[in-house]
N, C-alpha and C positions, 0 to 999 in steps of 0.2 A: 563265518570265517572259521576255517579248521587248521590248527598248527601241529605237524608233525615236528615232535622232539625226538631226536637221537640223545637218548640218556647215558649212554656207555662212552661216548666219545670225551677226551679231554683228562686232564690230569687230577681232577676232583670228581670224577664220575664214579656213582650216579648222584652222590651226596647234594653236591652244589647245584647240578642241573634240576634236580627234582625240587631243591629249595627254591630255584629261580622260578620254576613253572608255577608253585604254589602262590609265591608272591606275587606274580604277574597275574595270575587268576584272581586272586583277592584284591588287588588294587586297582586294575584298569581293564582287564582282558576276561572279564567274566562273560562278556558277550560272545567270546571265542569258545570254540570247541577246541580239545587237545588229545591228541594220540600219542601215546608215550612208548617209545620203541626200545626196547633192552631186557636184560635180564630179569623177570618177573619176580623172581625170589629175592634179588638184590633189591629191587626196587620196593618190593614190600618191607623188607626189614628195615631200610632207611626209614619208611613212612612210619613204622611201628615205632621207632627210636626216638623219631621227632615229633610222634602224634600228628602226622599229616592224615588229611583225609581224601582218600582217593577216590571215592565215590563219583567225582565230577568227571574223571579220566577213563579213556579207554588204554588198557595196557596190550601191547603186541609182545609177546616173547620172543626173544631170540637168544642163541647160545654163544654166539661168536661178537668179538670186540675187534675193529680194525684199530691197532696201535700207530703212536708217533714213529715208531722204527718200521711199519711195513712200506712194503713196495705201493706206489701211487694206483698200480692195478690189481692191488690186492682184492678188491671188490668183486672183481672179474675173473679171480683165480681160486685161491682158496678160503675166500671169505665172503661167499655168496649169501651167507646167514647173517652177515653182522648187522649190528643195529643202524649203522650209516647206511647201508647197502639196502636193507629192508625199508628204510624211511624213504629213501630217495625212489625207489619202486613203487612205495606207496603215492608218492607225490606224481610220479608219472602215470598211474593208473587213475589219477583222479580222486584219491581218497582225500586230499587236503590242498590247501592252497599255498604253503610254504613249508619250509623244513629249515630246521634251526639245528647246527651242530657245532662242537668243539674239535671234531675228528682232524686227522692228518690231513694238513691243507692240500698236498698234492693227490690223495686219492679222494677227498670231497670234491675237489674240483673236477677231476677226471670222471669220476662218478656222476656228478651232476651234469656235465656235457654230455656223456654219453648215455644215462639214462632217463634224466628229466628232458634232457636234448636244448640244444641252441634253438633260438628263434630263427624263422625262417631270413635269409639272407644274410645272416650274423656269419662273420667267418672265424672269430674267435670271442669267445667269451672272456671277461676280465674281472679281475678281482677289484673292487672300490673300496679305497678306505678314505673316510673323511679324516682331514688332519684339523686337530681341534685348536685352530686360529681364528683371529677375529678379523674378518668374517671367515668362517670354514672353508677348506679347499679340499675338493675331490680328487684324489689321485688315483689315476687308471693308466697302468695296470700296476698293483702292488706286489706282485708276486708269482702270476700263473703262467705267463707267455714270457719266456726268456729271450726268444728271438720271434721278432715280429716284422710283417711287412708295412710301409708307408700306409696302404689303404686301411689296415688294421686300426692305425692310430687314429684315422679319420673316423673310423666306426666308433671307437671309444669315447671321441668328441661328442659325437651325435649322443650317445647313450648317457655321457655324463651329463650333457646340457639337460636332456629330460629330467634325469634323477635329481638335479639341484634345483628345476623348477618345480617339481612336483612334492620335494620333500622338504626343501629350504625357502620355497616361494620366492627364489631369485627370477624376474622377470626374464632377464638376457644375460645368463650368466658368461662370462668371459671366460674363453678357454686358451691355455698357454701350452705351448711345447717344451718340455723340459729340455734344456740345451746348456752348454758351456759358454755362453753368451748371447745377448739379445741382438745381436745384428742378424739380417736374413742369411747371410752365407755361412754362418757358424754350423759347426757339427758335421758328423759323417753323412755318407751318402743317404742313410736313413732319415735323418733330421732334415735334411735338404729338400728330400722327395717329398716328405711328410709335410714340410711347409708349404710345399707348392699345393697339394692337396687340399690341405686345411684352409688356405688363403682364398680356394676357388669355390669352398662350399658355402652355398647362402644360407644353409640351416644353421649355422653356428655361429656366434660372435667371436672370431679368433683375434686375438689381441698381439698374437707374434712369439717369438721364444721368449722364455722365462728362466733365470737361473733359480737353482734352489734357494739360495740365500734370499730370495725376493719372496718366495711363497709366503712366510709369515707377516708380511708387510702389504697384504691385499694386491699382488699383481695380478691374480686371477682367481677364478672359481672353480675351475676345472683344470687340472694339468696332466697332460696325456704322455705316456712314455711307454717304454719295454718294460716287461716285469722285473727284469735283472736291474735296470737301474732305479726303477722305482720301489723296489724292495730295499736297496741299498739306502734310497733316500729317506725311507719310513724309519729303518732301523738307526740310521744317523740322527733324525728328530728326536727319536725315542730315548737314545742314548743320552741326547743333549739335555732332555727334559729332565731324566733321571739325576744328571750331572747337576743341574742347576738346583734341583730340589735338595741335594746333597750339600751344595756349598751354603745355601741359603739356610739350611739347618744349622750348619756350623758357625754361622754369622751370629745367630741368635743364641747359640749355646757359648759363646765367646766370653761371657762374663757378665756381669749385674746389668750393664747398660743395654746389652743385647737382648738379655730376658725381659727388660722394663720395655723395649721397644716392640718386643713381639706382643705384650701384652695389650698395648696400645692400637695394633694393627692385626691381630690375629684374625679377625674377620675377613679382611682383605685378603690375608694369605691361605684362608680355607677356601674361599672362592676361586683363587688363583690356582690352587692345587685342584680343583674341583675341574677347572675350565681345561686342564691337562691331563686328566684322567680318563684313560681309554674306557675303563669300565662305564662311564657315563654314555658313550654311544653303544658300547656293547658287542658290536660285531661289524664285518664288513659283508656287502652285498655281492654275489657274482652276478654279474649284469650280462646280459645278453642270451639269458636262458627264457625258457618258454613259460617258467613259474620262478618264484620267490625261494631264493636259498640262501641263508645267511650264514657264514662262516664266523664264529664265534672264536675267540682265543682259546687255544689250547689250555690255559691257566685259568681260564673264567671261573670266578666264584659267583654265588648268589646274585649279587647285585648286576655284575657284567652280564650274566647269562639272561636274567630277568629283563634288562634293558635290548639285549639282542632279540628278545622275544617281542617286545613292542615293536622294535624297527621290522621285523617281519610283517607284523600286522599291519602296520602303517605302510610300508612299501606294496604288501599284497592288495591292500584296499585303496591304494591312491589312484590305481589306472595307468601308471607309469611304465609298465612292462607294454601295455597294450600301445600308447603313445611311441614307444621305442620301435615297437613293431612298424607303426605308419610311417615313422620317419626313416627307418631304414629301407622301406618300399620306395618313399620319395628320393631317398639319396641314391637308390639303384635306378628309379627312372631317368634322373638327371645324368647320371653316367652315361646311360644307354643313349640318351638324347645328346650329349656331348659327342659320344662316338658316332653316331648317325650324321652330325654336322661335319665332323672332320673328315668321313667318308664322302659326304658331298662334295666338301671342299676341294678332295683330290680328283 
């Protein structure tokens, strides 16, 4: 297993990226090889400052960096030598099994789609974000495709089903369609047409429309929607999590009683915070590609980036991408069969 690391993407590059790589290598990923892509001088300076041994790693020098302000197509225009671009090109050329990057989401998504390329038959790749509920819920798409077609959502459902089976061990993941009500007739033309596609698909366990408020309460294991709605949903949950944490802290600081209560349950509070900590998951996979690409958060520090690396290793070694491709072929075959049946009927 060879993981390609974009060391220069993100707010804390290359310090936290390199720290995450070193920790991942020491703790659980020593069986993997790492290709570090970025400014060699900067990487070696951080290693010297922190006492890291770079001997186990190959470094590929690049001069450019794609920033958060860059255009989504910067990798194709004036940033062809950027660390993210070079990392994706190495993945496409077969030099590794996965890429992990904190770079600009739009640039990484478009670059991954066009350099690493979509899997055969996939109309649109999608960013999948695991919401830290109990049980966890995979949200597809969480920000890449602002405008979608009904059959895109069907493909997201198929990909999400495979992902949750392979990485979370859920035998028959329940798929929900995010909507403004649970009734079958709810939503715009997009949701209503998607509902028909999802209901007719034998490869998924479709449970109907789900509302955002039901996601934390186990209404489904995979929820599909367009990237615009998905990103708003994701940011709303993130904001509520921060608000809850802030309010909880104010309760415990309200007086002696609150402080004593905290001392009694601080272990439970720590576990609660960890369950909502995005750094525990690390990143979001871009599903629908030929190889594994993990989008780590732009503000990732050591822990989050280390876990994003673990996620890349797990996904790349799980065989999930191969199964997604097989299920896409079955989906396409069933669509062609249905078209043939309809033609015969006429």
